[in-house]
KEPADO-565142 format. One line per field, with one value per residue (C-alpha): residue in three letters; residue number from 1; x, y, z. Coordinates in Angstrom, 2 decimals, always signed. Example, Ala and Ser with C-alpha at 12.3 -4.5 7.8 and 13.67 -1.06 7.14 Angstrom:
2
residu <- [ALA|SER];
num <- [1|2];
px <- [+12.30|+13.67];
py <- [-4.50|-1.06];
pz <- [+7.80|+7.14];
This chain:
252
residu <- [MET|ALA|ASP|ASN|LEU|ILE|GLU|MET|THR|LEU|ASP|ASN|ALA|LYS|PRO|GLU|PRO|ALA|GLU|PRO|LYS|ARG|GLY|LYS|PRO|CYS|PRO|PRO|GLU|VAL|PRO|GLU|LYS|PHE|TRP|ASP|GLU|GLU|LYS|GLY|GLU|VAL|ARG|LEU|ASP|ALA|LEU|LEU|LYS|SER|TYR|ARG|GLU|LEU|GLU|ARG|LYS|LEU|SER|ARG|MET|VAL|SER|LEU|PRO|GLY|ASP|ASP|SER|ASP|GLU|GLU|GLU|ARG|ARG|ARG|PHE|LEU|ARG|ALA|LEU|GLY|VAL|PRO|GLU|SER|PRO|GLU|GLU|TYR|HIS|ILE|GLU|PRO|ARG|HIS|PRO|LEU|VAL|THR|ALA|ASP|PRO|ASP|VAL|ASN|ARG|ARG|LEU|HIS|GLU|ALA|GLY|PHE|THR|PRO|ALA|GLN|VAL|GLN|LEU|VAL|TYR|ASP|LEU|ALA|ALA|GLU|ARG|LEU|LEU|PRO|LEU|ILE|ALA|GLU|ALA|ALA|GLN|ILE|PHE|GLU|ALA|GLU|ARG|GLN|ILE|GLU|ARG|LEU|LYS|ASP|HIS|PHE|GLY|GLY|GLU|GLU|ARG|TRP|GLN|ARG|ALA|ALA|LYS|GLN|LEU|ALA|ALA|TRP|GLY|LYS|ALA|ASN|LEU|PRO|GLU|ALA|VAL|PHE|ASP|ALA|LEU|SER|SER|THR|TYR|GLU|GLY|VAL|LEU|ALA|MET|GLN|LYS|MET|MET|GLU|LYS|ASN|GLU|PRO|GLY|ILE|LEU|LYS|ASP|ALA|GLU|ALA|ALA|ARG|ALA|MET|ASN|GLU|ASP|ASP|LEU|ARG|ALA|LEU|MET|ARG|ASP|PRO|ARG|TYR|TRP|ARG|ARG|ARG|ASP|PRO|ALA|ILE|VAL|GLU|ARG|VAL|THR|GLU|GLY|PHE|ARG|ARG|LEU|TYR|PRO|GLU|GLU|ARG];
num <- [1|2|3|4|5|6|7|8|9|10|11|12|13|14|15|16|17|18|19|20|21|22|23|24|25|26|27|28|29|30|31|32|33|34|35|36|37|38|39|40|41|42|43|44|45|46|47|48|49|50|51|52|53|54|55|56|57|58|59|60|61|62|63|64|65|66|67|68|69|70|71|72|73|74|75|76|77|78|79|80|81|82|83|84|85|86|87|88|89|90|91|92|93|94|95|96|97|98|99|100|101|102|103|104|105|106|107|108|109|110|111|112|113|114|115|116|117|118|119|120|121|122|123|124|125|126|127|128|129|130|131|132|133|134|135|136|137|138|139|140|141|142|143|144|145|146|147|148|149|150|151|152|153|154|155|156|157|158|159|160|161|162|163|164|165|166|167|168|169|170|171|172|173|174|175|176|177|178|179|180|181|182|183|184|185|186|187|188|189|190|191|192|193|194|195|196|197|198|199|200|201|202|203|204|205|206|207|208|209|210|211|212|213|214|215|216|217|218|219|220|221|222|223|224|225|226|227|228|229|230|231|232|233|234|235|236|237|238|239|240|241|242|243|244|245|246|247|248|249|250|251|252];
px <- [-0.01|+1.42|+2.45|-0.02|+1.72|-0.86|-0.33|+2.99|+3.72|+0.83|+2.98|+6.55|+5.29|+6.97|+4.22|+3.74|+5.58|+2.83|+2.31|+4.08|+1.98|+2.83|+2.77|+3.01|+6.44|+9.02|+9.38|+11.88|+12.62|+12.81|+15.61|+14.39|+16.14|+13.64|+10.34|+8.00|+6.69|+4.18|+2.34|+3.35|+4.63|+8.16|+9.86|+10.40|+11.82|+14.96|+14.58|+14.99|+18.24|+19.72|+19.30|+20.49|+23.91|+24.31|+23.62|+26.78|+28.82|+28.44|+29.32|+32.58|+33.80|+35.86|+35.57|+38.54|+38.25|+38.20|+39.34|+36.06|+36.68|+37.20|+39.99|+37.65|+37.12|+40.32|+41.74|+39.34|+40.26|+43.89|+43.01|+41.41|+45.09|+46.27|+48.52|+48.54|+47.70|+50.77|+54.83|+55.54|+53.49|+56.09|+57.95|+61.12|+63.36|+66.91|+68.87|+72.15|+73.37|+73.65|+70.20|+67.93|+64.69|+64.52|+61.66|+61.85|+61.43|+58.82|+56.74|+56.56|+55.83|+53.37|+52.23|+51.85|+50.01|+52.56|+51.68|+54.30|+55.24|+55.97|+58.00|+59.95|+60.50|+61.89|+64.60|+65.25|+65.91|+68.06|+71.00|+70.55|+70.85|+71.90|+74.96|+77.04|+76.83|+77.86|+80.56|+81.67|+81.75|+83.55|+86.37|+86.47|+86.70|+89.57|+91.61|+91.31|+92.29|+95.07|+95.94|+96.35|+99.02|+101.05|+100.77|+102.14|+104.25|+106.41|+105.70|+102.58|+100.70|+103.58|+106.21|+103.61|+102.64|+106.50|+106.87|+103.72|+105.12|+108.03|+106.84|+103.97|+107.05|+109.28|+106.46|+105.04|+108.51|+109.87|+106.88|+104.27|+100.94|+99.03|+102.08|+102.16|+98.25|+98.35|+101.53|+99.42|+96.18|+97.82|+99.88|+101.87|+102.52|+102.98|+105.57|+107.33|+107.40|+109.53|+111.99|+112.50|+112.67|+115.46|+117.13|+116.69|+115.16|+115.49|+113.70|+110.15|+110.93|+107.96|+109.25|+108.72|+104.46|+105.50|+107.39|+104.78|+101.63|+98.14|+95.96|+92.19|+91.89|+94.22|+91.88|+88.96|+90.15|+91.20|+87.58|+86.45|+88.37|+85.98|+88.58|+87.36|+83.54|+82.75|+84.94|+85.83|+89.49|+91.04|+94.38|+92.93|+90.00|+93.23|+94.86|+92.04|+91.05|+95.01|+95.06|+92.00|+93.63|+97.02|+95.31|+92.82|+94.13|+92.00|+92.47|+94.02];
py <- [-0.06|+3.49|+5.67|+8.70|+12.11|+14.18|+11.95|+11.89|+15.48|+16.40|+14.23|+15.56|+19.26|+21.20|+22.21|+26.40|+28.24|+29.93|+33.12|+34.92|+36.72|+40.26|+41.98|+46.03|+46.79|+48.45|+52.27|+54.49|+54.92|+51.77|+49.14|+45.93|+44.22|+45.39|+45.16|+42.31|+42.39|+39.88|+41.60|+44.96|+45.93|+46.94|+43.97|+44.91|+41.92|+42.85|+46.44|+45.63|+42.95|+45.13|+48.31|+46.28|+45.26|+48.67|+49.71|+46.85|+48.37|+52.07|+50.86|+49.56|+52.47|+55.15|+58.84|+61.05|+63.66|+67.23|+70.31|+71.04|+66.97|+66.52|+65.16|+61.85|+61.55|+61.89|+59.42|+56.77|+57.50|+56.92|+53.66|+52.43|+52.74|+50.94|+53.56|+52.38|+54.38|+55.20|+55.94|+53.37|+50.87|+51.12|+47.80|+48.96|+45.98|+47.76|+47.18|+48.67|+49.02|+52.83|+53.26|+52.31|+53.32|+56.84|+57.86|+61.10|+60.34|+58.02|+60.89|+63.22|+60.46|+59.39|+62.59|+63.08|+59.72|+57.18|+53.51|+50.94|+50.47|+53.36|+54.17|+51.30|+52.36|+55.88|+53.87|+51.65|+54.71|+56.24|+52.70|+52.57|+55.88|+58.34|+56.34|+55.96|+59.85|+60.41|+57.87|+59.78|+62.73|+61.65|+60.01|+63.74|+65.11|+63.05|+63.49|+67.08|+67.25|+64.93|+67.31|+70.41|+68.38|+67.72|+71.53|+72.26|+69.43|+70.97|+74.85|+75.62|+74.99|+76.19|+73.57|+71.06|+71.08|+70.90|+67.76|+66.10|+66.48|+64.46|+62.09|+61.41|+60.87|+58.93|+56.61|+55.52|+54.79|+53.10|+51.36|+48.53|+50.79|+49.00|+50.23|+53.89|+53.98|+53.07|+55.14|+58.40|+57.84|+59.02|+61.74|+58.89|+57.04|+60.16|+60.64|+57.20|+57.61|+61.13|+59.38|+55.78|+59.14|+60.63|+56.99|+55.82|+52.36|+49.96|+47.91|+48.25|+48.51|+47.89|+44.31|+42.82|+43.07|+40.68|+38.36|+37.60|+37.12|+37.80|+35.24|+35.02|+36.29|+39.02|+39.68|+39.69|+42.05|+44.48|+44.07|+45.29|+48.16|+51.62|+52.79|+49.60|+49.15|+52.93|+55.39|+52.32|+53.66|+52.22|+51.14|+48.80|+47.61|+46.84|+44.89|+42.88|+42.13|+40.78|+38.89|+36.66|+36.60|+35.50|+32.85|+31.18|+31.87|+30.52|+27.17|+27.46];
pz <- [-0.12|-1.05|+1.74|+2.65|+1.71|+3.21|+6.91|+6.60|+5.95|+8.77|+10.97|+10.08|+10.49|+13.20|+15.31|+15.54|+18.21|+20.67|+20.84|+23.72|+26.06|+25.66|+29.21|+30.36|+28.89|+31.55|+31.82|+31.02|+34.63|+35.73|+35.48|+33.50|+36.43|+38.77|+36.38|+35.84|+32.44|+33.08|+35.88|+35.03|+38.12|+39.74|+41.30|+44.91|+45.85|+43.75|+44.58|+48.25|+47.72|+45.53|+48.27|+51.27|+48.93|+47.38|+51.37|+52.36|+49.92|+50.91|+54.66|+54.01|+51.64|+53.79|+52.71|+52.68|+55.52|+54.13|+55.68|+57.91|+58.99|+62.84|+64.03|+65.21|+61.45|+60.08|+62.84|+61.68|+58.17|+59.28|+60.93|+57.71|+55.59|+58.20|+60.07|+63.53|+66.65|+67.72|+66.12|+68.98|+66.89|+63.59|+63.45|+61.21|+60.01|+59.62|+56.49|+57.82|+61.29|+60.99|+59.84|+62.46|+63.88|+65.33|+67.80|+66.67|+62.84|+63.61|+65.30|+62.72|+59.94|+62.04|+61.96|+58.25|+58.14|+56.97|+56.82|+57.99|+54.66|+53.75|+56.81|+56.27|+52.11|+54.33|+55.97|+53.05|+50.78|+53.84|+53.73|+49.88|+48.94|+51.96|+53.40|+50.05|+49.54|+53.37|+52.88|+50.42|+52.04|+54.69|+52.26|+50.62|+53.79|+55.29|+51.88|+52.08|+55.79|+54.78|+52.59|+54.60|+56.37|+53.47|+52.79|+56.33|+56.31|+53.04|+53.76|+52.06|+48.93|+46.22|+47.63|+48.35|+44.66|+43.25|+45.58|+44.60|+40.82|+41.61|+44.13|+41.62|+38.76|+41.08|+42.18|+38.94|+37.96|+40.62|+42.75|+41.55|+41.22|+43.94|+46.61|+45.15|+45.21|+49.01|+50.25|+47.92|+50.25|+53.60|+55.00|+56.56|+53.11|+51.38|+53.65|+53.81|+49.78|+50.37|+52.47|+49.91|+46.94|+48.95|+49.84|+46.10|+47.97|+45.65|+47.95|+46.18|+42.44|+39.89|+38.51|+41.93|+41.09|+37.61|+40.17|+42.25|+40.39|+42.12|+42.88|+42.66|+46.11|+45.83|+42.47|+44.68|+47.12|+44.45|+43.16|+46.53|+46.23|+45.38|+42.52|+40.81|+41.20|+41.91|+40.12|+37.34|+37.09|+33.70|+35.27|+37.90|+35.30|+33.37|+36.14|+37.20|+33.94|+33.06|+36.19|+35.32|+31.78|+33.28|+35.84|+33.44|+29.77|+27.05|+25.69|+22.02];
């Protein structure tokens, strides 16, 4: 028996979609999430839930104190930021023995509203930036003091200038560079070099440096010299480079 084309067509046909129920549209002044279109009214439960959530958020917010704020409002604001009740509650971790907690500094930082992390940063920066400047200034001051002593010893600045040129020429020609630099760095060393020059002592000659090759410990000690790591003195850098080249020659 042949298939019934009409019945097959009707059986396989998709049902017509039901027309959606038309409710009252959402008014423009009401957010859609608060409007019940089917009932045509505001969803009070969703509105109240959103309002309570907003209240909770506002209660956790901290308002910035204005110029006319009282001390109590400012205190609450600082506590919310993490500023302790008193400067004695700052716990400083010293980065250097010379930079430790100072009560007066902490008091002033506390009055300015610094948090513990900010106070720690102040001390860290002092150790990192100020100490090298202080050390360099101290070295300059001490060098100038030593030069003044040499001027007095040689009878004035002009005589000291002449003596310094003679000592430099003799020292560079007869002494190892490290010995010359060491003697030149102090008042006593300069006088010792003067005596050596006057006696023309051959005990410390430049060739002696080549006779005793520097080992790795000597080179490491030389690398800790400020002339190497701070001023990058070309002569010192060359000595270190040449020393390591001799200790560890490249394989050919």
